N, C-alpha and C positions, 0 to 999 in steps of 0.2 A: 838171643834176641827178643824182644818184647812179641808176645800173640795180641793178632793184633786181627778182631772181628769185625765184621760190620752189621746194623742192624737194620732194614727197616719198616716203618713200621707206617701202615695205614691208617690215617685220619679218620676218629670215630663217625661212622655212618656211611660213609666213601667207600663201594668195592673198588676193585681194580678194575672192573668193567670201564667204573665211567671215567680212569684215567684212560682207558680207552680212547673212548669218544671225544675227550675232554686230545689229546692227543692226533688223531684222528679228524678233527674237524669238525666230526657232528655237531659240535660246542662252538661254531667260530665266534658267537659275538664275543666268549670268555675269550675265548688263543687271540681272537684280535688288541680286545685290552691290553691282554700282558705283551704282547710283540708292542704294542705304539708305546707302549711304558719303558718295554727296556732297548725299545730304537731311540726314545728321547734319551737315554742314559747315555745310550754309544755315541747319540749328539751331542751330547756336552759333552766328553770325553775329542772327540774330535776337534769340534768346532774352537775348543778351549786358546792353543795353541794359534790359531790362526787369527780369533777376537783379538787376543792381547797383545800379537806380532807387531798390527797395525797402530796402534796403541801407546806404541816402547816411545817414542819421540816424548811426545804429550807428558807419559811420565818419568821420564827421564828429566824433562824440561822442570816437576813441578820437585822431586823426589832429590835430583843429583842424579851421583854417583856414575857416571857415564862411563869409568872404567870397568864400574862390576855389570854393563848390560846384560854381559853373551848368558851371565847367570841366572838371570831371570828364566833364560828359555832351558838352559843345560840344567836347572837342578829338577826342573818338571819334567825333566827327559831321564836325568839320572832316574829317576823316587819310582817317574810309571815304569822304565825296564827292568830295575832291580828289580822291584815286589812283583811284577806281573808271572812266577813262576811261583811264588808265596800266596798270591792270592788263589791261582790256580788246585794247588794243592788243600788250603784251607775248604775249598767248597765238596773235595771228594770226600773231606775227614770229617764235617761237617754237619756239612747237608747247604745246597746252595743256595736259598732261599735268603737266609740268613747274613750271611759271609756278603753277599751281593749288597743287603739293604745297608751294610755297615760301611763299604766300599762307597755308596753313593755318600751317604751321613761323613765321613771323612772327605771326600770330594767336596761337602756342602759347607762345612767349617775351614775347610782351606779359602777356599773360594771368597769367605764372609772375611776372612782375617785377611787376607790379601786386598780388599776394598778397603780396608783399613790401614793399611801403612802407612808408618810415617816414614820409614826411609827405605831406601836401599838396602840395608842388609835384612831388615823384617820380614820385605817385600819378597826375598828370594830363598825365605825362610820358611814362612806360608807357601808360597809357589812348591816347596818342595810336601809341604805336608797334600796340598790339592793333588802333586801328580801320584802322590802313593795308593790316591781313592782311587785315580782317573785309573792304574792299573787294575785295580779289580772291577772295574766298570767294563772296559773291554773283554776280559776273558768268562763276566758276568754274566754278557751279554750272549756270547757264543757257546755257554756252556750249557745255560740254560733252554736257549734255542735247542742244543745237541740232548738233551734232557725232555723236550715236551715233545718233539717230534723227531719221527725216524729219521734216518738219510735220504730212503725213497721219497719221503714227501717235502724232505726238507728243499730241495734242491726250489720251489717255489717260492722260497722269500729269500732268498742271495739276490734279485732286484731289490727289494728292498734294504735290504746290509750296502749295498752299492749303491743305492739312490741315494742314504744318509753319507757316504763317501762322498760323492758329488757335489751333494748340496753343498757338504763344511766346507767346502774347498774352491766353491765359488761364491757361498754369500759369505765367510769369516771377513774376509778384508774387507768389502761391505759393509758387514752389520757392524765389525771392528771400527772406523770410518763413521759410521755415522752417530755410535752410538759416543764415541767421545766428541763427537763436533759437537753434540747437540747436551749429551746428559753429564759428558765428562770424562774418565777415564775408571772411574772405582767402578763404573757399572759395566764397564765389559767382564768384572768377577761378579758385581749381585745379582744382574743377570740369571747368571746358573742357579740361581737360589730358586725362584716361583717353576723353572724349569725341572728343579730336583725336585721339591716336595711335591706335584703332583706325578712325579716318577713313584718316588716311596708309597703314595697314596695307594694307585693302582695296583699294582705291585704286592705291597702291605693286604689289599683286601680282595683282589683276584686270583692272585698265585698261588694256589694252592699243591702245596709237591708233598711227597708222604718226609717223614722227619727219617735225619741217620744219626747215630749213632757211631763212633770206631773207638776203639780201645787202644790208644796208644801212642808216645810222645811224639810230638814236631818235633823235625829232624830239625832242632835248631844249630850243629855244626855245620850243616850243609846248607843252608838259610845262609846263616854268616860268609862262608865261602862263595856258593853261587854272588852274591851281594857285592863282593870285593871284588871280584873277575868281571860281572857286569858291571860297577861303576868305571873299572880301571879300564874295559874296552872304548867303553862311550866316551872318556876323559880322553884317552887317546885320536878316536876319532875326532874327537871335535877339536881341542887344541893344537894338536897336530898340523902344518902348516903354519901354523896365523897364532897363536899363541905365543908355540914353540917351536923353535924349526923339530924337522922328523925326525935328525941324526941327534939331537941333543942330549943330555942327562937327565932330563924329566923326563921327556918321553920314552927313555929306555927303563927307567924306573918303572913308569907305568905296566911298560909292556912285560916285562920278568913280575910284578906284582901279582897283575892279570894270567900269566900263563900257571905262575907255582898255584894259585886262588883254584884256577879250572882244573889242575891236576888233582891236588886235592879233594874237591868237590866229588870229581869223578869215582875216584877212591873211596871216600865214604860213601857213595850211595852205593856202591857194591856191600856197604854193610851193613848200613842202619834201615831197622826196620820198619819207616814209614818215611821210604825217601820222600825229596822234595822234587825229585824229575823218577821215576825208576826207568830207569833203564832198558827194564823188557822192553817197553813201548817202541827202542828201536833197532828190538827183533825185526821188528814188520817193516817190507821191503817198501811198504807205499805211504807206511807214515815218515819213512825217512826221504824217500822221494820229495815227498811236500816239503817238507822242513828246507831241503834243497831250494826244490822251487820257491817256495815264500818267499827265501832269503835274497834271493835273484829278481824274483816282483818286487821287493821292499827297496834295495835296490836300483833298481831301474828308475820307478816309479819317481819315487821322491827326488831323485836327481832331475827326473824331468821337469817337474812341480816348480823346483827352484833355476834352472836354465832357461825353459821356454820362455818366461816372461820378465826375464832379462832380457833374452836375444829380440825377443818384440818388440819391447821399450828403447832399447839403446839402438837397436840396427833398423828396425822398422817402422818407429815414430810414435808404439803403440803411447796410450794414457797409463798409469802408473796407478792412478785410481781404479781402474776397470782391470785389475792384472788377472783376481781370478776370470772374471769372463771371457777375459785372455787361451784357457784353459777348456777353454767348453768345448769346443772340438773334439778331444782326448776325453775329456769326461765326461760327454753324453754319447760316445761311443759306448763307453766302457757300463754307462747303466744300462745302456739298450741290448747290446750285446751279454750282458750279464742275466739279466732278465729273459731270454732267448731262451740262457742255457742252461740258466734254475728248469723252469719250462721243459725242455726238453730232456734234462736229468730224470724228472719227478716223470713224466710219461712215460721215459724208456726203460730209466734205471740203468743208461750206458750211461757214461762219464770220461773214459779214456780219451777219448776223439781231443775234448775240449782240451785238457793241456799240451797234447801236440802241434793243433792246431792255433792255440795262444800263445806257447813260445817262438811258433813261426812267423805270427806275425806281431810279436810285438820286437823280435829280431829284424824282422825286414823293414818295422817302423824305426827303432830304434838308425836300422843303414839311411834309411830315408833323409833321418831326422840332420842324421851327418856331410846331407847331401848342400845344404841351407849355405847357401851363401849373402855376401851384401846387397841381391838385386832379388833373391828369392821374393813374391809376393803374399800375402798373407793368405790367399786363399792355398796357396802350395800347400802353405808349412801347417794352414789348418786341415789338407787332406792328411800329408802326411802322422801329427797328430790325433787322425784319428783312423790311422790302421796303429799307429801303437795303443791307442783305450780302443781298441776291441782286442789286442790280444790281453791286452789288462783285466778285461771285462769277463772271458775265459778263465783267468786265473784269479782272481782274487781270492772267488768265494769257495771256488771250487776245491781248492789243498784246502780249506780247512773240512770242506763235507768228507774229503775224501780222510784225510789225517782222522775224523773221530771215525767214523766209518772204522778203520782200522786197531784201535783199541778196542779194548771190557768196557761196558757202562762204568763198573767201578774206576776207569782212568781216563774220564773224557776230560775230568777238569784240568788237569795237569798236562793232557794231549794238545785241549786249546789253549793253554797257557805257551805252553813250548812253540808251536804253532805260531803265536803273533812276537812271542818273544826274536823266532828267528825273520818274520816280517819287522821285528825295530831295531835289530840289530844290524839286518841289510842295507835299511836306510838311512841306518848309523853313518857304515860303510861308503854307504852310493853318494853319501853328503860329503864326505871329507875325501876321498879320494875321488871323483868325478870333480869335485871342488878345485884340489891340489891341482891338477892335471888342467883344468881352465885355468886356473890363476897363473901356472908358471906359462902357459901357450901366450896369454893376452900380454905378458908381462916381454915375453922373448918378441910378437909382431911391434909390439910399440915401440922398443927401443932400436928393430928394426925400420919403423918408417916414420916415426919422431923423432929417434934419436937420443941427448941426455934428456928435450923436455919429454916425452913417454916414458921414461925413464922414472923421470921423478912424478907423473901425473898415479903412475901405477906402484908407485913401492910401498902405501898405504893399504890400500886394499885393491883389486883390480877390477872393484865393480864399483863403478862412477853413479850417482846418483843421477834421474833428471838436471835437477836445477844443476848439477854441475859441469854435463854435458852440453847444457845449455851456452855454458859462459866461455866456451873451448873455440879458439880459431875454428875458423873452416878446416884448415890442413890435422890438426892436431884431432877433428870429432873424428875428420871419414877415415885417419890408423886406429881408431880407437873402435870406429863401427868394423873395420878391417880386423880388429885383434879381438875382437867377441863371438865375432862370425869362427875364424882360426879356431877358439876357443874351445865354444858349441861344436864345433865339430870333432876336436878329442875327443871332449868330454861324451859326446854319444855313439860314438865310435868307439870306445871302451864297452860302454853300455851294450853298447851289440856283441860283443866278443865275449863278454859276458855272460850275456843273456842265451848263447849257443850253449853253454851249459846247458841252462834250462832243457832246450831243445834234448840236448842228448840225455837228460836224466828223465822225461816224458817220455821216453818211447821204452823206457823199462817199465812202464808204469804196473799193474794188473788191475785187469776187470771183474774186480771181485766184485761179487754182485752187495748190493746195497739193501741196508735191513730194513725190514719194514715193506709193508704193500705199495704196490701204484694203486692208482683209482680204481674203484670197485673191486678190491681185492683182499682174499683176510688181513690185518692186519698184524704177522706172525713175528713182530719182536716189541710191540707198544710196549705190551705186560712186563717184557725185563727193562725198559727205558725205564718205565714208573715206578720199580722197585728198588730200581740200582740209587732211586735220587737222595 
């Protein structure tokens, strides 16, 4: 195997102590500028899909290609998931700053090309380019924060990250609708350009990290096998039950390819000189547990984001225009609790309580949401959502914090990318499995309550839009409302059962001291962090 060495080079004129001052906040202005730029970059990645989703009907109306509509989202998701571990490894090998700026440039190129697309095929291809860049944005933000700020101090910034996520989910549909209505759908992509350029300039000017050189070749075989494996998994969860039956030959082929690729990947990682995902990081019990909890959090969160607006629109009569605002009780609770959790972690250095309490609240919240029926008021459903949001607020960023604290600095990039990947895969499985259960239940109840008419109404899709719902006869509309209520019950009941696994996992989390000092104490790990960049 090739010999790998790392060399950290301190920039001329800057002593290591300066790094400590930056990292501990003694020069907060420069740190704040860097963090603002990082959060803008994260916002780009998270906001994009939600803005584009709102613009899709207009895009299809102009470009045509309705049969390829799902690929506009799938291409982006596939590219993001497949590239996430590779970006993390590249940052560990060649330095975080340059790799992160490259991902921003790639994302902006994809955005510009998507805005200029002339047909659906071009748009799908350009969205894949955009997704490749997006994979580096999320990992880069997490890894750079992990490099700049020791874990003990990092808790203060958890609320910012959670706030960006909540803002993206709430504002995405509203911003997308406004841009599409007033500027045209192409600006759904062009809007990324000025924000991305601002982030690039700020990072280039203010972020100063020691240069890093790693001698050794990239594990191309491992990267290829991992890409095939992830692609197969995402396609199975995307196509299963919709494009193809779960037991169809195509789905079975994809499962076989995915399993073979991932087994081959694990074999290659044990022998590669510079593995894409060093398997030794999973020897840390906390890291493995955080990967499991992150997977389940993604499973639950994106299932809730999918089904709650559908329930409120179909059963409670809410307007689809403000679909993002319907999630405000959940996202608001997530934001507030995440800020409190981050502050408490910083002040006390203790964190085990948050995975435990968070997983309990998440399970209880899902169980409560599973009790909703056609008579549930918006106030009641809002309270249930707040319980779920509080649980996720305890978990969303603490999982990343503990995962990063569980590995050496040289592996912080792959630790960040692996945690992000598990959450992404969890969301894919959550949407697919909860969606399949929801659709099956809706179709069964419609057949029971509305007979042949009910079966015909939902044979193409179990999700009717507001216009279609308004045209239904009263009896058929009431039958559909009962069906959606039953489908929601089944989906959230499954989510509650899955969340129990997170409860069990959280019990085994060990309270390993966070690296770095609390307020007023010497920064014992910051110099090491700086030199490992």
